[in-house]
Residue frames as qw, qx, qy, qz and C-alpha x, y, z in Angstrom:
[[0.857, 0.208, -0.398, 0.252, 12.65, 95.71, -105.59],
 [0.587, -0.786, 0.195, -0.007, 14.44, 95.39, -102.29],
 [0.756, 0.467, -0.340, 0.307, 18.25, 95.34, -102.67],
 [0.733, -0.315, -0.285, 0.532, 21.25, 95.15, -100.43],
 [0.183, -0.943, -0.031, 0.277, 22.54, 98.32, -98.78],
 [0.116, -0.710, 0.561, 0.411, 25.92, 97.66, -100.43],
 [0.905, 0.405, 0.133, 0.010, 26.45, 96.16, -103.83],
 [0.389, -0.654, 0.520, 0.389, 30.13, 95.30, -104.37],
 [0.776, 0.608, -0.112, -0.121, 31.43, 95.00, -107.91],
 [0.574, -0.518, 0.581, 0.252, 34.37, 92.64, -108.24],
 [0.839, 0.518, 0.149, 0.073, 36.36, 91.42, -111.23],
 [0.740, -0.023, 0.162, 0.653, 39.69, 91.60, -112.96],
 [0.126, -0.527, 0.100, 0.835, 41.32, 94.90, -113.88],
 [0.197, 0.234, -0.467, -0.830, 39.53, 96.56, -116.80],
 [0.017, 0.326, 0.943, 0.071, 36.41, 94.46, -116.28],
 [0.124, -0.511, -0.400, -0.751, 34.34, 97.66, -116.13],
 [0.382, -0.491, -0.678, 0.391, 33.66, 97.92, -112.38],
 [0.112, -0.370, -0.172, 0.906, 33.93, 101.73, -112.28],
 [0.196, 0.019, -0.460, -0.866, 32.08, 102.42, -115.52],
 [0.436, -0.373, -0.764, -0.295, 29.23, 99.96, -114.81],
 [0.349, -0.401, -0.649, 0.543, 29.15, 100.96, -111.15],
 [0.029, 0.194, 0.079, -0.977, 28.42, 104.60, -111.88],
 [0.421, -0.099, -0.513, -0.742, 25.53, 103.75, -114.17],
 [0.491, -0.318, -0.810, 0.029, 24.20, 101.05, -111.80],
 [0.235, -0.323, -0.525, 0.752, 24.28, 103.46, -108.83],
 [0.200, 0.096, -0.127, -0.967, 22.44, 106.11, -110.85],
 [0.485, -0.174, -0.682, -0.519, 19.74, 103.61, -111.93],
 [0.534, -0.393, -0.731, 0.160, 19.22, 102.39, -108.34],
 [0.188, -0.856, -0.002, -0.482, 19.55, 105.88, -106.81],
 [0.834, -0.436, -0.097, 0.325, 22.48, 104.69, -104.77],
 [0.143, -0.898, 0.357, 0.212, 25.79, 106.38, -104.02],
 [0.884, 0.388, -0.172, 0.196, 28.78, 105.28, -106.08],
 [0.400, -0.811, 0.419, 0.087, 32.23, 104.76, -104.51],
 [0.821, 0.452, -0.317, 0.147, 35.43, 103.59, -106.14],
 [0.793, -0.555, 0.032, 0.249, 37.90, 102.16, -103.69],
 [0.708, 0.120, 0.141, 0.682, 40.94, 102.89, -105.91],
 [0.123, 0.725, 0.163, 0.658, 39.87, 106.48, -106.49],
 [0.530, -0.823, -0.076, -0.189, 39.34, 107.03, -102.78],
 [0.826, -0.352, 0.062, 0.435, 42.74, 105.59, -101.93],
 [0.530, 0.392, 0.154, 0.736, 44.41, 107.87, -104.54],
 [0.139, -0.824, -0.127, -0.534, 42.68, 110.90, -102.98],
 [0.680, -0.732, 0.005, -0.041, 43.49, 110.01, -99.39],
 [0.818, -0.245, 0.168, 0.492, 47.12, 109.08, -100.15],
 [0.104, 0.892, -0.134, -0.418, 47.64, 111.99, -102.57],
 [0.028, -0.496, 0.751, 0.435, 49.19, 109.70, -105.19],
 [0.744, 0.240, -0.376, -0.497, 48.19, 107.39, -107.95],
 [0.954, -0.209, 0.161, -0.141, 47.86, 103.63, -107.32],
 [0.859, 0.366, -0.188, 0.304, 50.98, 102.79, -109.32],
 [0.148, 0.692, -0.407, 0.577, 52.96, 105.25, -107.24],
 [0.686, -0.512, 0.320, -0.406, 51.68, 103.64, -104.04],
 [0.996, 0.066, 0.010, 0.064, 52.82, 100.27, -105.31],
 [0.628, 0.567, -0.263, 0.463, 56.21, 101.75, -106.28],
 [0.029, 0.638, -0.405, 0.655, 56.87, 103.73, -103.11],
 [0.529, -0.398, 0.491, -0.566, 55.05, 101.75, -100.39],
 [0.030, -0.161, 0.985, 0.054, 54.66, 98.30, -101.87],
 [0.468, -0.218, -0.673, -0.530, 51.77, 96.04, -102.76],
 [0.426, -0.361, -0.784, 0.272, 51.18, 94.83, -99.20],
 [0.031, -0.293, -0.325, 0.899, 50.67, 98.46, -97.99],
 [0.357, 0.008, -0.402, -0.843, 48.23, 99.02, -100.91],
 [0.498, -0.265, -0.795, -0.223, 46.28, 95.87, -100.06],
 [0.266, -0.348, -0.646, 0.625, 46.06, 97.04, -96.40],
 [0.126, 0.207, 0.026, -0.970, 44.73, 100.43, -97.55],
 [0.402, -0.072, -0.651, -0.640, 42.25, 98.66, -99.82],
 [0.423, -0.335, -0.835, 0.110, 40.88, 96.57, -96.97],
 [0.137, -0.346, -0.450, 0.812, 40.60, 99.55, -94.68],
 [0.232, 0.142, -0.217, -0.938, 38.75, 101.56, -97.36],
 [0.410, -0.224, -0.803, -0.370, 36.35, 98.64, -98.04],
 [0.351, -0.440, -0.740, 0.367, 35.37, 98.58, -94.37],
 [0.056, -0.336, -0.216, 0.915, 35.16, 102.35, -94.02],
 [0.298, 0.026, -0.431, -0.851, 32.91, 102.74, -97.09],
 [0.415, -0.315, -0.836, -0.172, 30.68, 99.90, -96.00],
 [0.271, -0.436, -0.624, 0.588, 30.23, 101.47, -92.59],
 [0.049, 0.367, 0.094, -0.924, 29.49, 105.04, -93.76],
 [0.319, 0.078, -0.544, -0.772, 27.35, 103.96, -96.70],
 [0.068, -0.223, -0.967, 0.105, 25.16, 101.50, -94.87],
 [0.207, 0.473, 0.478, -0.710, 22.47, 104.15, -94.30],
 [0.569, 0.624, -0.063, -0.532, 21.94, 104.79, -97.96],
 [0.928, 0.244, 0.267, 0.093, 22.39, 102.24, -100.73],
 [0.061, -0.814, 0.468, 0.337, 25.83, 102.18, -102.24],
 [0.920, 0.375, -0.018, 0.117, 27.57, 100.58, -105.21],
 [0.397, -0.780, 0.437, 0.208, 31.24, 100.01, -104.40],
 [0.789, 0.544, -0.281, 0.049, 33.81, 99.26, -107.14],
 [0.754, -0.556, 0.302, 0.178, 36.66, 97.22, -105.73],
 [0.108, 0.702, -0.647, -0.276, 40.15, 96.69, -107.00],
 [0.777, 0.246, -0.515, -0.267, 40.83, 93.46, -108.95],
 [0.474, 0.210, -0.791, 0.324, 42.86, 91.88, -106.14],
 [0.348, -0.365, 0.395, -0.768, 40.65, 92.90, -103.20],
 [0.874, -0.153, 0.033, -0.460, 38.36, 89.81, -103.17],
 [0.781, 0.277, -0.546, 0.124, 41.37, 87.52, -103.28],
 [0.014, 0.296, -0.695, 0.655, 41.86, 88.16, -99.61],
 [0.359, -0.353, -0.858, -0.103, 39.47, 85.73, -97.92],
 [0.153, -0.436, -0.553, 0.694, 38.79, 88.19, -95.13],
 [0.173, 0.242, -0.158, -0.942, 37.68, 90.81, -97.62],
 [0.377, -0.115, -0.763, -0.513, 35.47, 88.31, -99.45],
 [0.316, -0.412, -0.815, 0.259, 33.85, 87.18, -96.18],
 [0.048, -0.367, -0.296, 0.880, 33.34, 90.80, -95.17],
 [0.281, 0.115, -0.396, -0.866, 31.60, 91.62, -98.42],
 [0.394, -0.233, -0.847, -0.270, 29.40, 88.55, -98.20],
 [0.273, -0.446, -0.717, 0.461, 28.34, 89.51, -94.68],
 [0.038, -0.527, -0.235, 0.816, 27.60, 93.13, -95.48],
 [0.392, 0.541, -0.136, -0.731, 26.16, 93.22, -98.97],
 [0.853, 0.396, 0.330, -0.083, 25.65, 91.65, -102.38],
 [0.330, -0.524, 0.567, 0.543, 28.62, 90.79, -104.60],
 [0.740, 0.633, 0.147, -0.172, 28.49, 91.03, -108.38],
 [0.565, -0.308, 0.553, 0.530, 31.34, 89.56, -110.44],
 [0.516, 0.762, -0.105, -0.377, 31.80, 91.35, -113.78],
 [0.769, -0.125, 0.552, 0.297, 33.34, 88.57, -115.86],
 [0.442, 0.817, -0.229, -0.292, 35.50, 89.62, -118.80],
 [0.955, 0.136, 0.123, 0.234, 37.69, 87.53, -120.99],
 [0.615, -0.359, 0.230, 0.664, 41.39, 88.05, -121.68],
 [0.360, 0.364, 0.452, 0.730, 40.81, 89.63, -125.13],
 [0.149, -0.874, -0.374, -0.272, 38.22, 92.05, -123.73],
 [0.560, -0.746, -0.035, 0.359, 40.60, 93.02, -120.91],
 [0.584, -0.127, 0.326, 0.733, 43.54, 93.53, -123.26],
 [0.218, 0.592, 0.453, 0.630, 41.51, 95.67, -125.63],
 [0.308, -0.905, -0.270, -0.114, 40.30, 97.87, -122.74],
 [0.647, -0.583, 0.053, 0.489, 43.76, 98.22, -121.21],
 [0.451, 0.888, -0.071, 0.051, 45.48, 99.36, -124.37],
 [0.791, 0.300, -0.239, 0.476, 49.19, 99.94, -124.73],
 [0.153, 0.564, -0.299, 0.754, 49.74, 102.85, -122.35],
 [0.703, -0.592, -0.341, -0.197, 48.29, 101.27, -119.21],
 [0.093, 0.610, -0.536, 0.576, 49.78, 102.37, -115.90],
 [0.834, -0.441, 0.006, -0.333, 48.13, 99.82, -113.69],
 [0.193, -0.684, 0.696, -0.101, 50.82, 98.27, -111.51],
 [0.747, -0.039, 0.657, -0.093, 49.65, 94.72, -111.79],
 [0.761, 0.629, 0.154, -0.032, 49.41, 95.04, -115.57],
 [0.178, 0.866, -0.465, 0.036, 52.93, 96.54, -115.68],
 [0.473, -0.444, 0.756, -0.087, 54.23, 93.54, -113.79],
 [0.799, 0.241, 0.546, -0.069, 52.39, 91.09, -116.06],
 [0.607, 0.794, -0.017, -0.036, 53.55, 92.89, -119.20],
 [0.042, 0.833, -0.551, 0.035, 57.19, 93.03, -118.10],
 [0.497, -0.340, 0.794, -0.085, 57.40, 89.26, -117.44],
 [0.289, 0.060, 0.900, 0.320, 56.74, 87.86, -120.87],
 [0.113, -0.350, -0.659, -0.656, 53.54, 87.66, -122.95],
 [0.282, -0.080, 0.336, -0.895, 50.87, 89.89, -121.30],
 [0.719, -0.044, -0.352, -0.598, 48.08, 87.75, -122.80],
 [0.711, -0.016, -0.695, 0.107, 49.40, 84.56, -121.21],
 [0.242, 0.042, -0.616, 0.748, 50.16, 86.27, -117.91],
 [0.452, -0.099, 0.115, -0.879, 46.69, 87.89, -117.69],
 [0.772, -0.065, -0.497, -0.390, 45.15, 84.52, -118.47],
 [0.586, -0.008, -0.729, 0.352, 47.12, 82.84, -115.72],
 [0.006, 0.041, -0.492, 0.870, 46.31, 85.52, -113.12],
 [0.589, -0.089, -0.153, -0.788, 42.66, 85.58, -114.17],
 [0.748, -0.060, -0.648, -0.131, 42.53, 81.78, -113.78],
 [0.388, 0.006, -0.686, 0.615, 44.08, 82.09, -110.30],
 [0.163, -0.001, 0.333, -0.929, 41.64, 84.74, -109.19],
 [0.508, -0.163, -0.566, -0.628, 38.58, 83.07, -110.74],
 [0.463, -0.269, -0.816, 0.219, 38.16, 80.92, -107.61],
 [0.112, -0.320, -0.457, 0.822, 37.55, 84.06, -105.54],
 [0.246, 0.094, -0.246, -0.933, 35.49, 85.92, -108.16],
 [0.473, -0.175, -0.728, -0.464, 33.05, 83.07, -108.68],
 [0.254, -0.320, -0.788, 0.460, 32.05, 83.15, -105.04],
 [0.169, -0.011, 0.000, -0.986, 30.01, 86.26, -105.90],
 [0.438, 0.339, 0.652, -0.518, 26.24, 86.28, -105.45],
 [0.641, 0.698, 0.244, -0.206, 25.76, 87.13, -109.14],
 [0.470, -0.265, 0.535, 0.650, 28.04, 86.64, -112.15],
 [0.483, 0.801, 0.239, -0.260, 27.40, 88.94, -115.10],
 [0.707, 0.172, 0.324, 0.605, 29.40, 88.91, -118.33],
 [0.078, 0.908, -0.014, -0.410, 30.89, 92.18, -119.48],
 [0.687, 0.136, 0.481, 0.528, 32.18, 91.67, -123.02],
 [0.127, -0.334, 0.215, 0.909, 33.21, 94.36, -125.43],
 [0.119, -0.235, -0.691, -0.673, 30.27, 93.49, -127.70],
 [0.265, -0.678, -0.677, 0.106, 27.84, 94.40, -124.89],
 [0.000, 0.701, 0.004, 0.713, 26.74, 97.93, -124.04],
 [0.082, 0.147, -0.657, 0.735, 27.17, 99.22, -120.48],
 [0.573, -0.101, 0.113, -0.805, 23.33, 99.56, -120.30],
 [0.828, 0.026, -0.498, -0.258, 22.98, 95.84, -121.20],
 [0.487, 0.118, -0.727, 0.470, 25.41, 94.87, -118.40],
 [0.179, -0.127, 0.442, -0.870, 23.62, 97.13, -115.91],
 [0.716, -0.056, -0.182, -0.671, 20.26, 95.68, -116.99],
 [0.755, 0.025, -0.655, 0.021, 21.50, 92.14, -116.38],
 [0.234, 0.095, -0.685, 0.683, 22.65, 93.14, -112.87],
 [0.417, -0.080, 0.234, -0.875, 19.33, 94.77, -112.04],
 [0.809, -0.031, -0.392, -0.437, 17.47, 91.68, -113.33],
 [0.609, 0.072, -0.728, 0.306, 19.75, 89.48, -111.18],
 [0.030, -0.116, 0.539, -0.834, 19.01, 91.67, -108.13],
 [0.635, -0.084, -0.058, -0.766, 15.29, 91.37, -108.79],
 [0.789, 0.026, -0.589, -0.170, 15.49, 87.60, -109.10],
 [0.424, 0.076, -0.726, 0.537, 17.42, 87.26, -105.82],
 [0.148, -0.073, 0.419, -0.893, 15.11, 89.57, -103.88],
 [0.643, -0.123, -0.338, -0.676, 11.93, 87.76, -104.92]]
């Protein structure tokens, strides 16, 4: 099976991009990179702290830069790159990913997302959504807003709580095979 040099995993927060990405990379013998983790390392602070101290626009700029950096350095060997939930909502980022790799949207429903997030979540976007009324309604509204960007992916794979990570990875690999034939 011939696959893209870069496979970008997109989706809402807690859609499983990092967990699925690690397994997918291992199965394909690719490198795995998580944009949020890399930003935390390079900035020396957690994402929520970057939002708090530097603002969301600064974080979004760092995210775009890291996307481009990882794509450039990983082009020699296959790479699975887990993006942040808001990264593909910038049309320039979405176009960049389409031009440089294969995009997989991990689609999760509101209930699945809420169950994964739990009550002690420190994600800045979730904190904002939870502080402005009913988190369920706010997540549903933001998910609906972002769906337009997410559905531009090359492959859409469900990731529900009743599915195993292996099942999700298997569906991605099957989708990659179908596209490369």
